[in-house]
N, C-alpha and C positions, 0 to 999 in steps of 0.2 A: 080181414087183415091182409095187407098187401104182401106180395112176394119179397120186395125189397126190405120191408120192415122185419120180416121173419129172418132174412139173411143177416141184417145188421144186428138183430137181437142175439142170434146164435153166435155171430162173430164177437160181439161184445162180451157175451158169457164166456166164450173160450179165452179171450184175453184176460178176463178177470180170474178164471181158474188157473191159467198159466202163471200169472203174476203172484198169486197166492202160494203156489207150489215152489217158486224159486227160492233157493237158500238166501238167507240174509246174514249180515255180519253178526246179528244177535245169536244165531245158532252155532257159530263157531266158538269152540271152547278155547279161550286164550288164558293161560295162566298168568296171574299177576302176583307180584311179590312185594312185601313190605319188610324193610330192615328195621328192627327194633333194638335199641341198646339199653341195657340195664346196668346199674352200678353193682359191682360185686360186693356182697355183704360179708364182713368178717366179725361184726359185732351186732348182737340183737339185744335190745334193752327189755328187761322184764318190767311190766307195769301192772297196775291194778286191773287192767282189762286184758291181760295176757301178755302180749309182746307188742313192740312198736311197729314191727314189720310183719304183716300177715303172710306175705309171699316174699320170702327172702331168696334172691338168686345168689348162689355160691359158686364162684369160679373154680375151675380145676386146680387142684393143689392147695387150695386155701383151707384154713381152719376157721371154725366159728366159735365165738365166745358169747355166752349169754351173761349179761351184766345183771346181777341180782337186784340192785337198787333197794337193799334192805328187805327183799321178799324171800320167802322160802319157796323153792320151786323144784320140780322134777320134770324132765323131758323124756318122752317115750315115742318110738316110731311104730306106726301101725302096719305098714306094708314094706318092710325091708329097711335096712340101715344104709344111709348114703355115705358113711364115714369109714375110712380104712381102720381107724382106731376102735371102731365098734360104737354101740349106742346103749350099752347096759347101764352105765353110770354117768349120766349128764344131769347135774343138779347144782344147787347153790354152793356145794362143797367142791365139786369138780365141774366147772362151767364150760370147759373147752373141749371140743371134739374135732377130729379131722386128721389129716386132710380129707377132702371129699373125694370119692371114687371117680376117676375119669371115665367119661362115656362119650360116644360119638353123638348120641341123640340126647335131647333135653328130657329130663325125667323129673316128675313132681313127686316128692316124698311127703306124705301126709303124716304129721306128727301131732301129738297132744302135749300140752304143758299144763301141769297143775301148779297154780300160783296161789299160795296161802289157802289151799283147800278147794279152789275153784278150777274147773276144767275148761281149757280153751283149745281151739283147733286150727292152728296156722299151718304153713307149708314151707318146705325147703325145696328150691328148684335148682337142680344141678345138671351138669353135662352140657352137651351142645358144643363141644370143642370144634 
């Protein structure tokens, strides 16, 4: 092997190593944001399959009414109550709760609803003012 060939091979290898170790734009962490808008729900319709809105966003200060639509239902919250009025009696006899508790961050409240003896698992999403 000639001397020039060895020198060019070593130089080529050095250029390759240096180019692989240089930072690229892919390694920079750039935050990206997406703005999403949801309609505020004040009415949730009770159906044969639970409710018409599985994930209902409720805006600060709003009340929520579950429309029975000739169903017998009971609502219960699993991990905390989102309403200032409490969550103990939300059913087809007392279908309105609220207003929702104001919060800086968006919070998902998992609740259950028993409709005509069948259990369903929707959510109330509140906060994010």
